[in-house]
C-alpha positions, 0 to 999 in steps of 0.5 A, a space after each residue: 499499499 502506498 498512502 501518505 498522511 502528512 500534517 504540513 505547512 504550505 511553503 510554496 505554490 507554483 503556477 497552474 498548468 495542465 496535464 496532457 489529459 487537460 486536467 489542472 495541476 499545481 506544483 507546491 512544496 510542503 514543510 513538516 515538523 514533529 517529534 516522533 518515537 524511534 527505538 524508545 527515544 524522542 526524535 525531532 523530524 523536519 523535512 520539506 517535500 515536493 508535491 503536486 495536486 491534480 484536478 479538483 484539489 487545485 482550487 482547494 490548495 490555492 485557497 489555503 494560501 502560503 503558510 497555511 497548515 493542513 492535513 494532506 493525504 495522497 501517495 508517493 511516486 518518482 519524479 518525472 526525471 526519476 530522481 527523488 520522490 513527489 507527493 501526489 496530494 489527493 486529499 486536503 483537510 484544514 478548514 471547513 472546505 476539504 477534498 476527499 481522498 
C-alpha cells in the first residue's frame, strides 16, 4: 500500500498548468515538523517535500494560501526525471473546505 498522511505547512505554490489529459495541475512544496518515537527515544523530524495536486484539489490548495497548515493525504511516486520522490496530494483537510481522498 502506498498512502501518505502528512500534517504540513504550505511553503510554495507554483503556477497552474495542465496535464496532457487536460486536467489542472499545481506544483507546491510542503514543510513538516514533529517529534516522533524511534527505538524508545524521542526524535525531532523536519523535512520539506515537493508535491503536486491534480484536478479538483487545485482550487482548494490555492485557497489555503502560503503558510497555511493542513492535513494532506495522497501517495508517493518518482519525479518525471526519476530522481527523488513527489507527493501526489489527493486529499486536503484544514478548514471547512476539504477534498476527499
